[in-house]
Structures are given as structure tokens and as C-alpha cells.
Phi, psi and omega in degrees: 000134178232159177294335178300329179301322177275321186293343178296345180261003179289124179298145181298330182259022182300129191281333188256155176293315176285153180222110173256102184300132179248134180205187177233162181288317180169283190285154183213153181302135177280143173303143182302325181292336178289321176295323177294320178297321178296318177301316179296318181297323181276354179276115183298336182271358183267149175265016177282099192265188183301320180295318178299317182295319178297317179297321179297316179294321177299314180298318180295319180298316177298316184298311184286325175300317178294327178294321175295321176298314183297328176289343176097011183299140178286322178235130187244165166227178179267011181075012180058044182295337182265357185255145179261312183208149195289337175263313184303317182304314183283324180299327177293341186253001182247123176298136180111344177264148168215163183243140181235017178111166186288150178243135179286127181255318172196149178053236178253020181266135180237150181229130180281077188286121183277167175240140171268112188251349177206176183303131180284140181219151178273130178248251176275162177301146181271322196228356185297316179299317179300313180297312183297322177298312181295318179298325178287338183272355184214156173267355184267159176298148183243130175265145180244109174278135176229130175296130186285162185294329180294316178290320177300326178279316187292329183260023177231161170278126181261105181246009187232341185244157182301318177206173183291334178296315179298316179297318180303315182291324176296317180293325180299323177295324178291319178299320177300317179298318179294316180298321177301320178291322177295319178297317178299330179278352176116356182293138180232004183217108182241133178243122176268121182265117178231068181295341181281347192299306188277006181265350184232127181296143168069013179266005178297332182296313181290327177294319177299318179295319179297320180295327175300319177295317185298318187268000181305124177067016174273130182302147183299328183288347176281122183278125178247120176250156174235120179260126178233129179228147185051172183100183182258106185291339178295342177290338188239358181244134012267007185305327183293342178297341178276351181294143181278061179232162179268333192215139170250125180256113192237137175279113181227336182295321182299329177265016180053035174062024179297333182263007183302320183297338179306325190266006183270338183216115002286174185301137180284112189262356179256179170284145179247114171269101189270127172291116183243357171230144186273116182287350183260358183244122185275046174227142181276118177294146178291159176302320182295320178295318180293324176302317179296322178295319178299320181296332176297324177298328179287352172282343184254316183226156173288165186305325183291348177253008185256132174239146186244130190205160167291165180304319191200185173299147187249023189295339183271358181273157168302144188296323180293328177291316179302315180296317179300320177297316181295313182297317179293326178296316179296315179299318179298319180296317179295323178294318179294320176303314181298318178297322177295318179301321184275358180078017181278350176237122178265114183252019178301133183060021173075012180242109184287129173220155177305140186296335184267008178287000000 
């Protein structure tokens, strides 16, 4: 891993010497009219056809990509406007999966949990069209989130493989195939989403092995991130430092940084994409609060290894709140960069203190 891997996303007109890359995890609130369009498309009595539905998704993707630009993000996504759920979306595109109806997960919430009923196989590309559309809609770098093979296996019924480890590695080979196609299309920033990782003891080994499959023959300049949210991070640290990724994207704001110390010993040797806004709270944090959160990241890594992001996908928030969080996050990052340039933050040994102390 090199700093050049991150610096390739630095805007040419970036005002500060320091650069804290700002991005989002992936999902973003869908415009209300897109949900209405989906209802019309699924209504057998409606004349809202496939072309209409495709146009609606295209319009939403352009709109949210522009919203990310307006917030000032250095790297954007389309807010996953074409995706419904992080496992279901991919399971529909992988040979060997089938659906048998929704499963109750908690309270009144249901999840359309798929089953693996035969050997998984790669058919058509999952995300290349989505990436190319978004890249054409913006001048900024585009990140591509992909649900990781461990979560795709862990959150499905396995009816075809001896165990979930075998299924995970088979799926990892498919993810590798997809990333190769994305790289050929121009993608340079791939995020593997593994929310299931920190929830189960001792499964970091199979995830590490799966990542070796995922990154096989992927060029070094392609940035690979791993997003992990909720769970007990002490279950996976420091073992995850051996994973072949450039960046770990971690949910920490929601827990008020109680788990931050986990990553201080041994030294965090990768880039840290720090969650600095809480995706579970429908209030916009102030710029000043987010600045303090960013400085917590400097207790773990030096500025050149820090990336600034929300905790997780923000699709469940009101859209104006999601936008406010993004805009304030970018402003806070620029303010911290300026303070670093001026020497107002001392990051020696990774612990920020006022420079005049």
C-alpha cells in the first residue's frame, strides 16, 4: 500500500497541503418519486413499463451523484439508486441462488433471504453498467461498493456446499471476476462490504483468505477498501492488518468511539476510513463536532492514512439530513486539513493535542 494509492483521488485544485479524502460508504436515501415509480412498475395494471423504470433509475442516479458533488465529496457514488438490498441485489445476479419469500429478522422487519441451491457461477456483469453510467455523470472519481463473499454466504441459506467457508471462497472468485471487469471499465476504487465480519468470533481467517482470492491479479493502483460495521472489533484486530486491502472503513461514531482504542495497539498500518457522522441518528452533526471526531482518527493514524466518511450507508435517513451530514463532513475535513497545514494540530505519535501545549 502506498500513499499514491490515495493521492490519485486528490482534486487538482485542492486548496490545502494536507488531504483527508472524503467519501461515502454507499447507500443514500432514494427520492420519494423513485419509490413511487417502483410501485407503478410493479403494478400489473399500470402502463409504467421497463423503459420508464430504467429512465427513473437513471434520473435518480444522476440526481444523487450531483448531490454528492454539491456536498463537496472527493469520491462519489450514485447512492445505490439501482439496488434494493445489499445481499438480495447480488443474489439475483449470481447463478445458483434462488428466492423463496421473505424471512422475519426482527420485530416487523422482513428480509428476502436467498438460498444457494446449486453451484454459484458468474453470468453477466453485476455493476459495470452502473459504474459506467455514474462515471459519465460526474467528473469526480467514483467508488464501487460490492457486498463481500462472506456476507453473501453468511446471510443466505446454504443448501449446496459442505460449509459456508467453501461457499465464501467460491463467491470470492466471482467477486474477483467482477472487479476485473470494473477495472477494465476504468474503476480505481472498490469497496468490499462485510458487515457480518465483526459479529462472529474467529471468522477473520476465512475473510482474509477470501480477500486473497478477490484481489488476485488486480493492479496495485486500484484501491481496495473493506467496510465493516457494528460488532466487536477486538474479534478481528490486529488480524485484519494482514488482509490484502488498502483501507478499512469502520463504524465508530455510533458507539461514541468506545472501540477506538482497539486499533491503537499494535500500530494501525493501513489507511483508516473513519466514520465521523452517525448514520443511525437523524440529526445533522455540527461542523465543530465532526472536526472533533476527525481528530479522534488522528489518535490512530497520521493524516496521510486518514479517510473521512459516514459510519455506514445513510439510506434510512431523511434526505435533507443525509445531505447535511455530508456537507458538514466535507467542511470539517477541510477545516482540519487547514489546521494541520498551520501546525495547530500536533499529530506526533498519532495523538492530537494543541500545538502550544
